[in-house]
N, C-alpha and C positions, 0 to 999 in steps of 0.2 A: 504494500500500500504506500501511496505517496505521503511523505512526511509533511502534512499540512494540518496545523492545529486548528481547532475550532475558533481560537482567538484571532486567527488571521482572516476570518470570514468577512468581517466588515470591509476591510480594504479590498478583498477579492471581489465582493459585490460591486463596489464602486468602479473598479476597472472593467468588470464584465458589463455593467449597465452602459457605460460610456463607449464600449467597443462593440456593442451588439449590432449597431448599424441598421440599414434599411432591410436586410434579410430577416432579422428578428421581427421588425415591425410588420413586414409583409406576411410572415408566418402567423403573427398574432391576428392581423386583420383577416387573413384567410380563415382561421379557426373561428373568429368572431362572426364572420359571414355564415360559416357552416352551422353555427349554433342556432341560426334562425330557421334552418330547415328542419323538417319533421324527424329526420333520422339521427340528429345529433343530440347529445344530452344537454340539458339546461346547464348554463354556466354556474348556477347556484345549487345544482344538485348536490346533495350531501353524500360523500363517499364513505366517510368513517366518522364515528363519534369516539373521542378519546376522553374518557371520564366526563362525558356530556358535552365536550367542546367539538365543534364541527370542523371537518376538513372537506372543502367543497371542490367541485370541478374547477372553479376559478383559481383556487389555491394551487391545484395541481398544474394547471396550464401555466401559471406564472412561474412556478418552480422549474418546469421543463423548458420554458422559453428563455428565461434568464441564464439557464445553465447550458443552453444550446444543445439540448437533446434532440437528435434527428427524428424525423417522423418514423423512420424504420424501427427505431428502438422503442418508441413510445408505447406501442401496443404490446410488444413482446415482454417488456420489462416494467409495465405499468404498476404491478403490485409492489415491485422493489422500490420504485420512486414514492409510492404512497407510504410504504413502511418508513422511508426516510422522513417524510412529513410527520408521521406518527412519533418517531423518535424526537423530532424537534419539539412537538407539542408536550411530550412527556418531560423533557428537560426543562422547558419553560415552566411547567407546573411544579417541578421540583424546586426551581429557583424561586418561584413565587411563594412557595411554602416556607421558604427561609428568608423572605422579604429581601431578596438579592435582586437589585434592579439597576438598569442604566439610568443615569440622571438625565434630567431635561437638557442640561448643558451638553452632555456627551452626545445625545441624540441630535440636538440642534447642529452641532459641529459636523456630524456625519452627513446629515441631510443638506446642509448649506454647501458642503464640499462637493456633493453630487451636483447640485443645482448650478453652482458657479462653474464647474468644469463643463457642464452641458452648454452654458452660455458662451464660454470661451471657444467652443467648437461651432458656434453659430446656431445652436439648436434651442428650441423652446423646452425648458425643463419639464413643464407640465405635460406637454405633448409626448416627450420621450418616455416619461414615467407611465403615463396613461396607456400608451401603446404597448408597453411591457406588462401591463396589468396591475400597476401599483396605484393605490390611493395614497394620500399623504400619511394615513395611519398605518397601512400595511407596509409602507417603506420603513417607517419608524420601528414597527414590530420586527422587521427583518434585521435591522441593526441591533435591536434591543437584546436579542438572545446572545450573540457572541460577546457583547460588552458585559452583560450580566454574568455570563460564564467566566469571563476573565476575572471579574471581582471574586467569584467563588474560588477560582484557582489560586488567586493571590492569598486568600485566607487559608486555603486547604493545604497547599504545598509549602511546607516549612523547609528550611535548609537541611534539616536532618532527614526529612522524608525524601528530598531530592537526592541526597548523598546515598541513602539506603537503596534507592531504585537504581542509581548508577552502579553501585557495587554489585548488586544482584545481576545486572546485565552488562557488566564491565566489558566483556569481550566484544559485545555488539557495538561499542562506542569508542574503544581506545585504540582502534586501528589494527587489532588482531587479524591475522590472516590464517586460514587453514588450507591444507591441501587435502583433497578428497577424491574418491572414485565412486562411480555410480553404476548400478545395473537398472535399466529401465525396461519394463514389460508393458506394452501397450495393449489394453483390452481390445478384443476383436470387434466389440460394439459398445454402445453406451449402456447396454443392459447390465443390471446389477450382477447377474450371474457371471458375466464375462469379467467384470471387475473383481469379483470374488475368486475366479479362476486364476487371474493374474496374481492376486495376493497369495494364494495358496502355492503357486509356482515359486514365488520369491521366498516364502516360508521354508519350502523344501531346500532351495538353494542355500539359504542362510544356515540351515541346520547342517548341510554338507560342508559348508565353509568352516563353521565353528568346530566341527568334528574332524577337520583337516582331510576330508576326502578329496577336496580340490581347493585351489586358492581363489580369492576374490577375482583376481585378474583372469584366471581361466574361465570362471563362471561368466564374467563380463564378455569375454571374447566369444563364448559359445552361445550366450543367451540374450545379452543386452541388445536393445533396439535403439540405443542412443549413438550419436556419432563417435563418442569416446570409446566404443567397444574395441576399436583397433588398437587403442592404447591401454587395453586391459581395464577400461573404465575410468582411467585417470583424467580428471578435468582441470588439473593444475591448482594453483593457489588462488584464493579469492577472499575478499573482506565480507563482512556481514551483508552489506548492501552494495548493489551496483553491477555485479557480474553474473551471479547465478540467480535463478528464480527464488523469490522470497521463501517459499515453502521449503525448498532444498537447503537454503542457507540456515533456516531456523533449525532444521533437523541436524545438519552438520555441526553447528556450533554447540549443540547439546552434548556431543560425543567427545570422549577422550581419544587420544591417539591410539590406533589399533582397534577401536571399538566399532562394531557394525550396528547400524540402526535396525529396528523392526521395519517391516514393509510399511510404506506410507504413500499416500496419494498426493500427486502433484498435478499441475495443469497438463502434463504429458502422458500420465499413466500411473502405474504403481512402481515404486522405486525402493532400492536399497542404497545405503550410503556407508562408505567406510572412510574414516578420517585417518590419513597416513602421516600428517605432520601438522604442527601448529607453531606459529610465530607470534608471541604476545606483542601487543602494541604498547605505546608509551604516552598516549594522550590522556590528559587529566580531565576531571569534571569541568574545570574552568575552560578547557579548550573546546568542549562540546556542550556547554551548559544549555544553549538555546534548543538544540536538538533533543536533549534529554528532557527538558521541560515540556516541549511539545509532545513527546511520546508519553510522558507521565500524565499530561492533561488528557490525552486521548484514552489512556487506560482508565482514568477516573470517569471519563464520559461513558465508556462502555460499561463499567461496573455500576454506575448510577442508573443507566438504562436497564440493566439486568434486574436490579432491585425494583425499579419502578414498574417494570412489566409483570412482576410477580403478583401485584395487587391491582394493576390498572384494569379498568373496564373499557375494552376496545371493541366497538360494535361496527362491523363492516356492513354497510348499507348497499353494497354492490357485490356481485360475484367475484371471487378471487380467481386467478388464473387456473389454479389447481382444480377448482370446481368446474370451470369451463372445459378443461381438458378431460376430466374423468366423469363429470356429471355427479360427483359425490362431494359432500362437505369435507374439508381438510380434517 
């Protein structure tokens, strides 16, 4: 996942709104025109109630338009985007329960910044925002959440907690590099049975390697479907981020030198990982403070959502994709 904290969201919205251009406006106008036809849903149709608070078709359209989600993705991933709106509502309710809010001054500064930048580009701020689906209040609401979240984080993340998080994940941040090998088995189809068969094949290979019936390199050359098979599975050295897929890196960095992972799923199939070398880094917390702070903020965000969802009353007023695909409730 990209390292973008929730606290950077206000600045991101500002840039996105001002760079959306006529294509976004045209898309909005097209959808607005379509809403008048009998086959399109009402813009005020309620999609979900989150503890009694509405998420409407208008909210979803605005979310998708300002984030430049293509028409092709909108239908296929509609539920995922609605879930993101549900998450935002839950976090807002969490912050409200703690009386953690953005001040009027903070919101005024963000809104004025948007309006002034639009004027400098020769645009009418009211027209720009209206065509993107914003009212003055919904724009303020958009900025209010990340600002309030920042206030929560400022109170929640103490120096001691930040240091503890860094030490727990030190190798992910301090420049450590590992060298590893992989065995990749691609399922024959997306069916669960084929994924299970690939997993079982790797379990058997792992048992044979551990019992020294063959080496990892031999198993990779004979069975792996990754390009590295000709090198006995060796993929070289890599840091936690940047070179290897995130899932593979996470598994590799958990291992000691000489240790083989259990089979795990990656974007490419089922995999085994063997760490063959490790070179510790020397970066300190101060060198990477901003990155660590962003990641810890994201972790707290996820933990907060998990707790909120345990007791939240989330009422879907439209069919979810799984229901449409199977005809059965999830």
